[in-house]
C-alpha positions as CSV (number, residue, x, y, z in Angstrom):
1,M,126.2,-240.1,-81.8
2,P,125.7,-236.6,-83.2
3,R,122.8,-234.7,-81.7
4,S,121.1,-234.3,-85.0
5,S,120.7,-238.0,-85.6
6,R,119.2,-238.8,-82.1
7,R,115.5,-239.6,-82.0
8,R,113.3,-238.4,-79.2
9,T,111.5,-241.1,-77.3
10,P,107.9,-241.1,-78.4
11,P,105.6,-239.7,-75.7
12,T,103.4,-242.1,-73.8
13,H,99.7,-241.6,-73.1
14,P,97.3,-243.4,-70.8
15,A,94.6,-245.5,-72.4
16,A,91.2,-243.9,-72.4
17,E,89.9,-246.2,-69.7
18,E,92.9,-245.3,-67.5
19,I,92.2,-241.6,-67.5
20,D,91.6,-240.5,-63.9
21,L,89.2,-237.7,-63.1
22,L,91.4,-236.2,-60.4
23,D,94.4,-236.1,-62.7
24,V,92.3,-234.3,-65.3
25,L,91.0,-231.8,-62.8
26,H,94.6,-231.2,-61.5
27,A,95.8,-230.6,-65.0
28,L,93.1,-228.1,-65.7
29,S,93.8,-226.2,-62.5
30,D,96.6,-224.2,-64.1
31,P,96.0,-221.1,-66.3
32,T,98.7,-222.0,-68.8
33,R,97.4,-225.5,-69.2
34,M,93.9,-224.1,-69.6
35,T,95.2,-221.8,-72.4
36,I,96.6,-224.8,-74.1
37,V,93.4,-226.8,-73.8
38,R,91.3,-223.8,-75.0
39,T,93.6,-223.3,-77.9
40,L,93.2,-227.0,-78.9
41,R,89.4,-226.8,-78.7
42,A,89.6,-224.2,-81.4
43,E,92.3,-225.8,-83.5
44,P,92.5,-229.6,-83.7
45,E,96.3,-230.0,-83.8
46,R,99.1,-227.6,-83.2
47,A,102.9,-227.6,-83.1
48,C,104.3,-227.4,-79.5
49,G,106.1,-224.0,-79.9
50,T,103.1,-222.2,-81.4
51,F,100.8,-221.9,-78.3
52,P,99.9,-218.4,-77.1
53,V,101.6,-218.7,-73.7
54,D,104.4,-216.7,-72.2
55,V,106.5,-219.3,-70.5
56,A,110.0,-220.7,-71.0
57,P,110.3,-223.7,-73.3
58,S,111.2,-225.9,-70.3
59,T,108.1,-224.8,-68.4
60,L,106.0,-225.4,-71.5
61,S,107.4,-228.9,-71.7
62,H,106.4,-229.5,-68.1
63,H,102.8,-228.3,-68.8
64,F,102.6,-230.6,-71.8
65,K,103.8,-233.5,-69.7
66,V,101.1,-232.9,-67.1
67,L,98.4,-232.6,-69.7
68,R,99.7,-235.7,-71.6
69,E,100.0,-237.9,-68.4
70,S,96.5,-236.8,-67.3
71,G,95.1,-238.0,-70.6
72,L,93.9,-234.5,-71.8
73,I,96.3,-234.3,-74.8
74,Q,98.0,-236.6,-77.2
75,Q,101.3,-235.8,-78.9
76,R,103.0,-237.2,-81.9
77,E,106.2,-236.7,-83.7
78,E,106.3,-235.5,-87.3
79,A,109.7,-234.9,-88.8
80,N,111.4,-232.5,-86.4
81,R,108.1,-231.2,-84.8
82,R,106.0,-232.5,-82.0
83,L,102.3,-232.0,-82.7
84,T,99.7,-231.8,-79.9
85,A,96.0,-232.6,-80.1
86,L,93.2,-232.6,-77.5
87,R,91.7,-236.0,-76.7
88,G,88.2,-234.5,-76.8
89,A,86.2,-237.5,-78.0
90,E,87.9,-239.9,-75.5
91,L,87.4,-237.4,-72.6
92,E,83.7,-237.0,-73.6
93,Q,83.2,-240.7,-73.6
94,R,85.0,-241.2,-70.3
95,F,83.5,-238.1,-68.5
96,P,80.5,-236.8,-70.5
97,G,80.2,-233.0,-70.4
98,L,83.2,-232.5,-68.1
99,L,85.5,-230.6,-70.4
100,D,82.6,-228.3,-71.6
101,T,81.6,-227.6,-68.0
102,V,85.1,-226.8,-66.8
103,L,85.9,-224.6,-69.8
104,A,82.6,-222.7,-69.4
105,A,83.3,-222.2,-65.7
106,Y,86.8,-221.0,-66.5
107,D,85.5,-218.6,-69.2
108,R,82.9,-217.2,-66.8
109,T,85.6,-216.7,-64.1
110,A,88.1,-215.1,-66.5
111,G,85.4,-212.8,-67.9
112,A,84.5,-211.7,-64.4
113,G,88.1,-210.5,-63.9
114,A,89.1,-213.2,-61.4
């Protein structure tokens, strides 16, 4: 089958009730993944190759996988693009205030030059 006619397997996501706190915290422990999450807080949905990160495409794919499997993001296919969105409402329902607290702490630490 020619490469152009292959379909990518749709990404899988955990159900909201399956999102694990330790998986979320692990996913948020990386600066590149924090940049992705912060970007999605400001912009509801974004194409995968448009995030302000300086990593190889394969590394970016790995970061998306960690975020997706932890339940932080949801991805969907649209034509030849993969769009990424933060699962903010589901995270807020599962762990009230967690994302705001972690992002505020990260911003304070980043602002302090750490």
